[in-house]
C-alpha positions, 0 to 999 in steps of 0.5 A, a space after each residue: 932069393 927064392 928057389 926057381 924050382 919052388 916058384 915053378 912048382 907054385 905056378 904049376 899048382 896054381 894053374 892046376 887048381 884053376 884048371 880043376 876049378 874050371 873042370 869042376 864048374 863045367 861038370 856042375 853046369 852040365 849036370 844042372 843042364 841035364 837035370 833041367 832037361 830031365 825036369 822038362 821031359 818029366 813035365 811033358 810026360 806028366 802032361 801027356 798022361 793027364 791029357 790021355 786020362 782026361 780024354 779017356 774019361 770024357 770018351 767013357 762018359 759019352 752015352 749014345 742016344 738013338 732017336 727016331 724022327 717021325 713026320 708026315 711026308 711032304 709031296 710037291 707036284 710040279 707041272 711042266 707047261 707043254 705047248 701043244 698048240 704051237 705049229 711050225 709052218 713048212 718054211 720054218 721046217 725047211 729052214 731048220 732042216 737046212 740049218 741041221 744038214 747044211 744043204 739047201 733044200 731041193 725046189 718042189 717039182 725038181 725043176 729050177 726056174 731059169 734066171 731071166 736073161 736080158 739078152 733074149 728080150 
């Protein structure tokens, strides 16, 4: 029969090798992920720098052009129609004043004509 202590040592060694392999594999995966992110970040920085360079060259290539536009002045004459011959009769003026002030006009002469009373006839 085999020694139980030797068997225990083999199991511990095997478990340690499995744990070490997992630890090593996770470390390699982590390193690869960091390297991949670094590549992406570098690509973004390169693209940004290239875009800024392209914009700087395009702005530097712009040449302002000043032009003077000369043309004849156009004038338009408009005529507003004025109704000088329009006359408002006196009754129309009284009605307009009544509408503006809200009071009925005083009768001419200051005397109010009495209403006909049927009992005096």
